[in-house]
C-alpha positions as CSV (number, residue, x, y, z in Angstrom):
1,X,70.7,162.7,56.4
2,X,74.2,161.5,56.8
3,X,75.6,165.0,57.2
4,X,73.1,165.6,60.0
5,X,74.4,162.5,61.9
6,X,78.0,163.8,61.5
7,X,77.1,167.2,62.7
8,X,75.3,165.8,65.8
9,X,78.3,163.6,66.6
10,X,80.6,166.6,66.3
11,X,83.2,164.7,64.3
12,X,84.8,163.1,67.3
13,X,84.6,159.4,66.5
14,X,87.5,158.6,68.9
15,X,85.6,159.8,71.9
16,X,82.6,157.7,70.9
17,X,84.8,154.6,70.5
18,X,86.6,155.2,73.8
19,X,84.2,153.2,76.0
20,X,84.5,150.2,73.7
21,X,88.3,150.4,73.7
22,X,88.4,150.7,77.4
23,X,86.0,147.7,77.8
24,X,88.3,145.6,75.6
25,X,91.4,146.6,77.6
26,X,89.7,145.6,80.9
27,X,88.5,142.3,79.5
28,X,92.0,141.6,78.2
29,X,93.7,142.5,81.5
30,X,91.3,140.6,83.8
31,X,90.2,137.6,81.7
32,X,92.3,136.8,78.7
33,X,95.8,137.5,80.0
34,X,95.4,135.5,83.2
35,X,94.0,132.5,81.3
36,X,97.0,132.6,78.9
37,X,99.4,132.7,81.8
38,X,97.7,129.8,83.5
39,X,97.8,127.7,80.3
40,X,101.5,128.5,79.8
41,X,102.3,127.4,83.4
42,X,100.3,124.2,83.0
43,X,102.1,123.3,79.8
44,X,105.5,124.0,81.5
45,X,104.5,121.8,84.5
46,X,103.5,118.9,82.2
47,X,106.7,119.1,80.3
48,X,108.9,119.1,83.5
49,X,107.3,116.1,85.3
50,X,109.8,113.4,86.2
51,X,109.7,109.7,87.3
52,X,108.5,109.3,90.9
53,X,106.4,112.4,91.0
54,X,103.1,112.1,92.7
55,X,100.3,113.5,90.5
56,X,96.6,113.8,90.1
57,X,95.0,113.6,86.7
58,X,92.2,115.9,85.5
59,X,89.8,113.1,86.0
60,X,90.8,112.7,89.7
61,X,93.0,109.6,89.5
62,X,95.9,109.8,92.1
63,X,99.2,108.0,91.3
64,X,102.9,108.1,90.9
65,X,104.7,108.4,87.5
66,X,106.6,105.2,86.7
67,X,107.8,105.9,83.2
68,X,107.7,108.7,80.6
69,X,107.3,107.8,77.0
70,X,108.4,110.9,75.0
71,X,107.8,109.4,71.5
72,X,104.0,109.6,71.9
73,X,103.8,112.2,74.8
74,X,102.4,109.8,77.4
75,X,103.2,108.7,80.9
76,X,102.6,105.4,82.8
77,X,101.1,106.0,86.2
78,X,101.0,103.5,89.1
79,X,97.7,103.7,91.0
80,X,96.2,101.5,93.6
81,X,94.5,99.5,90.9
82,X,97.6,99.0,88.8
83,X,99.4,100.7,85.9
84,X,97.6,103.1,83.6
85,X,98.9,105.0,80.5
86,X,97.8,108.7,80.3
87,X,98.6,111.6,78.0
88,X,100.7,114.3,79.6
89,X,97.9,116.8,79.0
90,X,95.7,114.8,81.4
91,X,97.9,115.7,84.4
92,X,96.6,118.6,86.4
93,X,99.1,121.0,87.8
94,X,96.7,122.6,90.3
95,X,95.5,119.3,91.8
96,X,99.0,117.7,91.7
97,X,100.5,120.5,93.7
98,X,97.8,120.2,96.4
99,X,98.3,116.4,96.5
100,X,102.1,116.4,96.8
101,X,102.3,119.3,99.2
102,X,103.3,118.3,102.8
103,X,100.5,118.1,105.2
104,X,100.5,120.7,108.0
105,X,100.0,119.7,111.6
106,X,97.4,121.4,113.7
C-alpha cells in the first residue's frame, strides 16, 4: 500500500511541500518580521526617554517625566493629579509620539 502512495506522488516530496514553505515565508514576511521590528523600536524608545519628555502610558495617562530610576527600571511621571511611578515598559512609543508632536494649524 505504501509503495502505491509513493508511485502516485511521483517521488517529488519537495513539490508537495512547496505550498507550505511558501505560506510560511509569506507569514514571516508580513506578520512576524514587522512585529519583531515594532517591538525592537518600542524597546529602544523606552530606553532612550529622558527627563522632561512628554509621554502617554499604555493605559492612556498623559504626563511629563520627572525622574528616571534606573535601579528598578521605573520612571516618575508628573500628571495633573500628581506624581505617579510607572515601569518603563508602560510607556507607549506610538501614543507618546502623537502627543508630543507639534499641532498643525489649519
